[in-house]
N, C-alpha and C positions, 0 to 999 in steps of 0.2 A: 504493500500500500504506500509506504513512504517513498520508495523508488519511483513508482508510477506518478505520485503527486509531484515529485521533483521534476519528472519529465515534462509534465504539464506546465509547471512554472518556467522551466527552461524554454519551452516553446513560446510562452507569453513574453518573456524577457527578450527573446530573439525577434520579436515583432519589429516592424519598420523602425529605423533609427529616429525618425521624426514622426510625430503623431498626425496621421492623415485620417480625418474623419471619413466614415464610409460614404461613398458616392452613390451607393445603390439605394439610398433612401431607407425607410423603415418598414419595408415589406415584411410581413410575418410577425410584427410586433403587436402586442396587445396589453391593455392595462393589467398591472399586477394587483390582483384583488386585495392582497394584504396591505397595499399602500394606496388607499384611496385618497382623494383630495381631502385636505384638512384645513381648518381655520387657524389663525394665529391664536396662541393660548393667552390667557390672562389679560393684561392691559396692553399687549402689543397690538398695533393696528397698521394696516397697509397704507402707505403714503398715496394720497390721491394724485391722479395725473400719471405721467410717465417720466419719473425722475431718471437722471443719468445713472447707469449701472456699469461698473467696471467688469466687463466680461472676461478680462484676463485674470481676475481674482481666482486664486487656487483654493480648492476644497479637498479634504481627504475623504475619499469615498470608500465605503466598505460594502461588499456584496457578501451576505451571509447565506450559506447553503443549509438546507435541511439536514439534520443529523439522524443517525440510526439509533434505535434502542433507547429513546428518551424515556418512555414509560417504564421500561425495565430498570433503568437507572434510578428513576424516581422511587420505585418500589424498593430497590436495594438500599437507597439512602434511608428510607423509613426504618429498615432493619438495623443498619450499622449505627444509627443515631439513637436507638432505643436502649437506654442503660440497663433494661431488664433482659435484653436478648443476649444469647450466647455469642452472637456475631458483633456485638457492640464494639466500635472502634476499629473494626477490620476494614479500613478504607482501602480504596484502590490505589495503585501506583499510576502516575501519569501515563505510562506506556499502556497499561491495561485499559485505562479510560479511552485513549486514542484508538485502540484496537476495536472498541465497542461502538464509538460514536462517529468515527470518520465517514464522510460520504463515500459512496461507491466510486471506483475508478472511472466508471462511465460518466458519472455526474461531474467529476473533476475535469475530465476531458471536454465535456460539453461546454463548461464555462470557459475553460482555457481556449478553446477554438473560437468562442464568441469574442473574447478579448483580442485574439489575434486578428480577427476579421475587422474589428473597429479600431485597431491600432493602439490599444492600451498596452503600455509596457511598464517596467519597474514595479511589478506586482509583489507585494509581501503576502505570503501564505502562512496562516496560523499553524501552530503545532498540531492541532487536531484536523488540519486540512479542511476546516469548515468555514473559513472566512478569508476573503481575498481583498486586499486594500491597495489603492493606488491614488495618485493625485490627478486631478482634472480641473480645468478652468470652468468658469460658469458657462462659457459658450459651448464647451465640449459636453458638459453635463446636460444642457438643454437639448443638444443633438442626440446624445446617446439614450437618454431616458424620456424624451419627448415631454419635458417640463418647461416651465417659464419662470424666470426669476423676477421677484418684485422687491421693493424696499419696504421695510417695516420699522416702526419707531415705538419707543416707550420712553417718554420724557426726553432726555438728552441722548438716549441710546439709539443707535441705528444699525441694522443688519440687513443683509441681502439673503433671501431664502427662496426656495422653489417648493411650493406647497401643493402643487397639482398632482393629479394621478401619475404615478410612476409606471413607465412602460418597459417591458423587456421582451425578447423573442418568446413566442408562444411555447416553443418546445422546452423553455427553461422554467416555466411556471411551476412545475413539480419539483424543481431543483433549487430555485432561489427563494429563500424565506424572507430576507430583509434587504433593503438598500438604505444606507444611512450616510450622513455627512453633510447634507444640505437642506434638511427639512425641520430641524429643531432650533431652539432659542436659548439664549443665556438665562441663567437664574442669578439672583443677587443673594449675598450672604445676609442672614438675619441676625448674625452675631451682634450683641449690644455692648457698646463701650459704656463704662460706668464711671461716674465721678468719684472722687476719693471716698473711701469707706474704711473704717478701722478694722472691721470684721472681715478680713480677707481670707480666701482659701488658697493654700499652697500645699505642697506634697505632705508636709508634716500633719496638717489638718486632715487630709485624706487618710493617712495611715491611722491616726487616732480614731477617726469616725468609723472606719470600716474594719477595724481589728486586723490591720496589716502589720503583724508582728514577726512573721516568719517569711523569709525570702528563699524559696527553693533554689537549690544549686543550679546555676545556669547551664543550659545545654548549648553547645557550640552550633548545633544544627537548627536551633530555634531562631526564627526571624519574624518580626512584626512589621507591618507597613501601614501607611495612611495614604488616603487619596487627596490630591489637591488639584484644583482646576479653577476656571473662571478668573484668571489673572492673579491667583494666589501663589506665592512662592516662599521658600524658607531662606532666611538669612542665617548662614552657619554661625555667625558671630553671636546673634541673639540666642540661638540654641545653646551655644557654649557658655554664654553669660548666665543663662538660667540655671544650667546644671552646676556651674561653679558656685553660684549664690546659695543653692540649697543643699548641695553635696560637694563640699570643698575637695578638690583633687580629682573629681570625676570629669572625664572628658566625653562629651556627647557629640556625636556626628551622625548625619544620615549617610549610611554606608553606601547606598546605591540609589540612583534615581532611574526609574523606568519612565522614559519620556524626558522632558526638559525642565530644568530649574533655572530661574533667573534671580540669583541672590541679590542683585541690585534693586529688585522690586519686592521687598518683603511685604507679606500680607498678614494681617492680624489673625486670620483664620488658620493659616499654615503655622504661624508662630505658636498658637494655642495647641494645635494638633500634635506638632512635633515635640513640644516641650512636655506636655502632660502624658503623652504615650510613653516617653522615655522616663520622665520624672517619677511616675507612679510605680515603676519597678526598679528605680535607682539605676537606670541604664544597663540593666543586666541582660537585656535582649537586644540583639542586633536590629537596627531599624532601617527600613527602606521607605521610599516614597514612590507612588504612582502619580506622575505629574503631567498635566495636559494643558497646553496653552490656548486651545481653541475655546470659543464661546458658543458651543453647541452641546448642551448638557446631555441630550440623548446620545449623540455620537460619542461623547467622552465616556459615558457609561459603557457603551458597547466596546469601545477600545480598551477600557480598563478591564472589563471582564475577560476579554480575549487575552490581554497581556498577562493577567493572573494565571490563566491556563498555560500560556507560553512559558512564563518564568518557572512554573511548577514542574517543568520538564527537567529542571536542574536541581542541584543541591549545593548549599542550603537554599531554602526557599521560604516564603512567608507562610506562616500557619495561622496568623491572626491579622485581620485587616479592619481598620476603622475608617468610616466615611462620615463627614459632617455636613453633607449637602443633601437637599431634598426639595420637594415641591408639594404644596398642599392645595393647589388650584384644581379646578375642574374646567375643561378637560385636562387630563394628565399631560405633562410635558412630552412624554412618549405615549404613543397610542397603538392599539391593535397589536400587530405582529412584533413591534419593538418591545412592548411590555412582556409579551410571551417569551421572546428571545432572551431578554435580560433575566427573567425569572428562571429559565432553563439553564442559562450560563451559571447563575449562582448555585443552582442545584448541582451542576457538574463540578463546580469549585468545591462544594461541600463534600462531594463524593471522594475527593482526594485529601480529605482531612483538614480543610481550611475553615476557620471560624470568621464570619463577617459581622461586624457591628455597625449599625447605622443610627445616627442621631434621629430622634423621633419627630423632629420639627418644632418650630417655635411659634406656631400660630394656633395653639390650643386645639379646640375641637375642629377647627378648620372651616367654620361657616364663612368667615372672612379670612383671607390670607394675602400674601404678597401678590398673588395672582388675581386678587379682586374678590368680589362677592360670589359665593358658590351656589347661588340660587336656592338658598334655604337648606342645602345639604351639608352634613358634617363630614368633612373629608380629612382623614389622617394623612400623614406625609408618605410620599413615595420617593425612593424605593425602600424606605424603612418598613413598608407593609408587605414586602416580599416574604413569603412564609419561611424561607430558609435562612433569613438573617435574624439577628437579635436587635430589636429596636430598643434604644436606650433613651429614657426620658430624664427630666431634671427635677431636683428638689432644692430646697434651701433650709437653713436652720429656722426654727420658729422664733428663737431669740438668740442673740449673741453669735458665737462662732463654734458652738458645740451643742451636743444634746439632741433632742428630738427634731425630726425633720418634717417638712410639709411639702406639698406640691408647690413648686416655685410660683410666686404671685407677681413677680416683676414682668413676666411674660407668660405665655401659655405653653406649657409642655405638651407637645403634640401627642394626640392619641385618639382612639376611636375604632371604627370598624370600616374596613376598606371596601370600596366599590369594585376594585380590580380583581379581588380574589375571594371566591366563596369557598371557605375552608371548613364549613360546618361538618362535613361528612368525611373529609380526607385528612386533615391534620389534627390528630387526636391529642397532641401534647398539651394544648391549652383548653381542651373542651370542658373539663371539670371546673377549672378556674373561672371560665367565662360563664358557665351555667350557674355557678354559685353567685357571681356578681349580679346576674339578672334576677336571682331569687332573693337578693339581699334586702329588698324593700327600699333601697336608696332612690331618691327622685332622679328620673332620667328624662332626656329629651324625647320629643314626640317620635314614635316609631317610624313615621314617614320620612324622617330626616337621615336615616342611616340603615345599612343592611345588617340585620341582626346576625346573619351567618358569615359576615365578612371577617377576614383576618383581623384579629384584635391586636392593637398596639397601645402603649409600649409593652415590652416584656419585662424590663427591669428599669431602674433609675439609679442615678447618683447625684451628688451635688452638681449644680450647674450655674451658680451665681457668685459674683465677686471673686473670680479667679485672677490671681496674679500672673501676668504674662509679660515677658520681655519682648517688646516690639520697637524696632529702630533704636535699640539701646536703652530704652526706658521701661520701667514697670508700668503696665497698663492694666486696668481692671476691665474684665469682660464677663459676659454671661450668655448662656444659650445651651441648648442640648448639644451644641458643638463642643462644649466642655465635658459633657457627660460621656459621650461615646468613646473618645480616646482614653478617658480615665478608666472606664470599665474594661475596655479592650486591653489595656496594660495589665490589669489584674488577670485577665484570661491568659495572657502570655506567661505570667508566673505560674498559673495552674498548668499550662502546657509544659513548663520546665519539670514539674512533678510528674505529669502524665507520661512524658517521654522516657521516664525511667522504666516504664513497661513497654517501651517501643511504640507508643501510640500517641495520637493527638486527640483533642476533644472534637474537632470538626463542627458540624451543625450543632449548636449549643442548646437550642430551646428545649428538647426533650429532657436533657440533663438538668436544666435550670428549673423547669416546672416540677420535676421529680424531687427536687431539693428545695422546695419553697420555704422550708424551715430555716434555710441558710440565708434568708433575707429579712431585713428589718421592715416590718409592715408599716406603711405610711398611711395614717388615718385622717390626716387633716389636709384640707385644701381642695382645689378644683382647677381644671384647665378652661373654665368658662370665662375667657377674657375678651372674647370678640365684642364688638359694639352691642350685640344683643344679649351678651352674658349667658349664652347657651353653651352647655358643655357637660363634662363628666366630673362627678364628685368622687373623692377618695372614700374608701370604706374598708372594712376588714377583708383581708385577702387581696386577690388581684383586682385592679381597677384600671380603667382606660386613661387615668391621669399619671399614675406612677408604676403600673404593672405590678410585679410581685413585691416591689419595694426596693430598698437599697441593700447592697451586699454586706454580709458578714464574711470577710475573706477567710478568716480562720476556719469557719464552718465549711465553706466551699472547698478549701484545701483538704480538710478532713474527708470530704466526700470523694475527692479525687484519689486520696490515699486508699480509701476503701475499694475503689475500682481497681487500683493497682494490685492490692492484696488479693482480690478475687481472681485477677488474671494470673498472678503468680501461683495461686493455689491450683488453678486449673491446669497449669503447665507441669506441676509437680508430679 
């Protein structure tokens, strides 16, 4: 399979030295049903008239092919993620995954021949041979896919996108699943800067609050990573300053960037993610970053998930990934086939033992969001609502800088029930917890505003307000679920240090977390009803859509992992 795929790639790269668009027209082309025309999301609007467009502007286009055995792998993940099952933790190797999902040789040849015919060259092929990426100008994209670019604006922001029906040759409709790179929009960070406050959160506060007293022996094969995009980059000096301030003598660096980093343009989001993902485990886990300079959120997510699978063909490789970006608007930033594709990609990532954490969003129940008014519906953040990721919400202290916590009230910790995923009959890990919430008697929004069977988020929470972050050389206070996701992810990396003693990683976390609900501090106070209408979800005993299972007691979670290891060692004896 690998040899044949490389032959196809060689044929594509050997196409004409200069890009000649096909002169034969588009005979045999037809609209790709998976990519119907869409409207601009949220507050983006098309510019009236015919503004000048730079048709030489380059876009990175990805053509994703249908994979084999997706449902088989979905069922397999259910088994290896179930801590009560004998197969728990027996994840696949990247090579085993590739053998199961890679498209057929015939499919690869068909796409390769199409690329040759239209003069596409310099094609990058994914490690699973299921995605082919190339650069093309706006003029070339219009010709290849029979779309038309327009200019869209949101305030002072302006982008050029083609939102019409995507066309590909008819004989490829059963082969091509997605086409991305020129149809989606930027998103803006919801991270909040805070004016001076004496009650600041730093690593020491996190350790004291969450019973982080034991740091498992580091494993040299253990790697963690965070996602950065939308113009956010890491300043290595800021990261070093942060670690030196809180851990004298500790040198913190991002060991590897997948993509591009521009240290001269530090972003507060990337400062937060890099510093607390390293700081919460005292820099004991090697850190990478998946970094993307484009302002196409959907395309960036597709590239990220493909890159994770690509990098996991090597060792060491990331076993924990944190992402602090999301969208609570309706319609979704990605739609239709794009949503399905990313969902399946994360499922494949989980099958090779990787844990993915997502910030649960900062727009509360999501009736109102950065994307505007959601027409009365309560919409949690995506991609945090993907069933295979762990969605992390935010809390704050009720008083002072220690003690009991409540759902953060300075912004709305994202949560609720997703319209994208009906999981009531398929994902059983949270079924009992959600059923108990509906039976709790707590006051809830009108049933017409959300899908009761939708994927419920968040799964867990941590502190998310008044975080000390070094940005541009200065301590800055910030708040958001963007603080919570890397904090919890860092703890999971430490749990993996322990789990790797048994030769395994935690992988898809949620079944383990819900099975160990007693290892979380239940948050009973607060709500995420912060929208103008004050409609949302209240905290109550047990899981709730504001704080999930609650905040971690790391010592108890570590004990649970040690128990898993002991069980594995006993079975091998």
